[in-house]
C-alpha positions, 0 to 999 in steps of 0.5 A: 842642229849645229854647223857640223850637221845638215838636214836634207831631203832627196829623191832617189831613182835606182838602176840595175847597177845600184847596190840594192836595185829594189824599190822601197816603194813596192819591193819590186826589182828595178830594171831601168838603166843608169841612163834612164835613172838619170833621165828620170831625175832630170825630168823630176828636177825640171818640175821640183822646187822647195815647195813641191819637193816632198810631194815629188819625193812621195810620188817618185823616190825609191828610198824608204824616206819617200814616206816622209817626203824624202826627209833624211833628218839631220846628219853629219860627216861620215854618215852618208856616202861621200858624193851625197855628203859632199853635195849636201854640205855644199848646198845652202838651205833651200837650195837643190842639187844637180844630179848626184850619183852614188852606189845607191843610185841617182839622187836630187837633194834639197837642203832643208836645214 
């Protein structure tokens, strides 16, 4: 990895306004509002840290990456939606973001590399 890429994990909560409001956990239609998704992420973030982040992602994330503890692997500029990219590159390794709102839904991001 070079300084043009980062590695992050995330937890995603989708909502009815998400571009694809289907949970990747069980392929069910998401019925929560955006406000409910934000509240869920706030509750998850309150208990999250670098040590238990992967376990929480496996339990709560609605992205297919939940199977890998939320790990998205390495990515560089232009590979993620802009708000996600901006938040990811602003973090230090081991640092967790606040709420990040994208077309996919509401995220919390942990920079791992």
